[in-house]
C-alpha positions as CSV (number, residue, x, y, z in Angstrom):
1,M,49.5,34.1,53.0
2,G,49.8,34.2,48.9
3,R,50.9,31.7,46.8
4,I,53.6,32.6,44.2
5,I,53.6,31.4,40.9
6,N,57.2,31.6,38.8
7,F,56.4,32.3,35.1
8,R,59.3,30.7,33.1
9,P,59.9,32.3,29.8
10,R,58.8,31.7,26.4
11,R,61.3,30.0,24.1
12,S,61.7,31.8,21.1
13,M,60.1,30.8,18.1
14,P,62.5,30.8,14.9
15,R,61.5,33.1,12.4
16,P,60.8,32.6,8.7
17,R,63.1,34.0,6.3
18,P,61.3,36.3,3.3
19,Q,61.1,34.5,0.0
20,N,62.5,36.3,-2.9
21,D,60.0,35.0,-5.2
22,N,56.2,36.2,-4.9
23,A,55.0,32.5,-5.3
24,G,53.4,32.6,-1.7
25,S,52.8,36.6,-1.4
26,P,49.8,37.9,0.1
27,V,50.4,41.4,-1.7
28,E,49.6,41.4,-5.2
29,D,51.8,42.8,-8.0
30,L,52.4,46.3,-8.0
31,E,52.8,46.7,-11.7
32,K,49.1,48.0,-12.2
33,F,50.6,51.3,-10.3
34,E,53.6,52.1,-12.3
35,Q,53.1,54.7,-14.8
36,S,52.4,54.2,-18.2
37,G,54.5,55.3,-21.3
38,E,52.4,58.3,-21.6
39,E,53.4,61.7,-21.6
40,D,52.5,63.6,-18.2
41,N,50.3,66.7,-18.9
42,Y,52.3,69.3,-17.1
43,R,50.1,72.3,-17.9
44,D,46.8,70.9,-17.3
45,R,48.3,69.4,-13.8
46,M,49.6,72.9,-13.0
47,I,46.0,74.4,-13.8
48,T,44.2,72.0,-11.8
49,N,46.8,72.6,-8.8
50,A,45.9,76.3,-9.1
51,V,42.0,75.8,-8.9
52,A,42.5,73.6,-6.0
53,F,44.7,76.4,-4.3
54,V,42.2,78.9,-5.2
55,F,39.4,77.0,-4.1
56,A,41.2,76.3,-0.8
57,V,42.0,80.0,-0.1
58,L,38.1,81.0,-0.7
59,L,37.4,78.5,1.6
60,I,39.5,79.7,4.5
61,L,38.6,83.3,4.0
62,A,34.8,82.2,4.1
63,G,35.6,80.5,7.6
64,I,37.4,83.5,9.1
65,W,34.6,85.7,7.8
66,L,31.8,83.4,9.0
67,A,33.6,83.0,12.5
68,T,34.6,87.1,13.0
69,T,30.9,87.8,11.8
70,M,29.6,84.9,14.6
71,A,32.2,86.5,17.2
72,Q,30.7,90.2,16.5
73,M,26.8,89.1,16.7
74,R,27.9,87.0,20.0
75,K,29.3,89.9,21.6
76,N,26.5,92.2,20.2
77,Q,24.0,89.7,21.8
78,D,25.8,89.9,25.5
79,C,25.9,93.8,25.4
80,V,22.1,94.1,24.9
81,L,21.5,91.1,27.3
82,S,23.3,92.5,29.8
83,G,21.0,95.8,29.8
84,R,23.2,98.3,28.2
85,R,22.1,100.6,25.2
86,G,24.2,101.6,22.3
87,C,25.6,98.3,21.6
88,T,25.6,98.3,18.4
89,P,26.6,101.4,16.5
90,V,23.8,103.0,14.1
91,E,24.9,105.1,11.0
92,A,22.2,108.0,10.3
93,P,22.8,110.8,8.0
94,P,23.5,114.2,9.4
95,P,21.1,116.3,10.0
96,T,20.2,118.9,7.2
97,R,19.4,122.6,8.1
98,F,17.1,124.6,5.6
């Protein structure tokens, strides 16, 4: 038949206790990321945020316009390739009578 192997559970290793000092820490000191004593320029930050928001809205609108244009072109192309006539409306001025 087969050979059965019994696995014994491993002994747990003692976890090292974290040290309070940064002498052996692999992470550098985070003081360089702290804010400096300079005042925050709120007005410039809000202007930058507004410009970024307008830019994002314009990108979204351009994407929507592009998607609808591509869908309309695909619809017209499918209509023409299926052999139908009058797939796209052609605007012509009304005939004038003399």
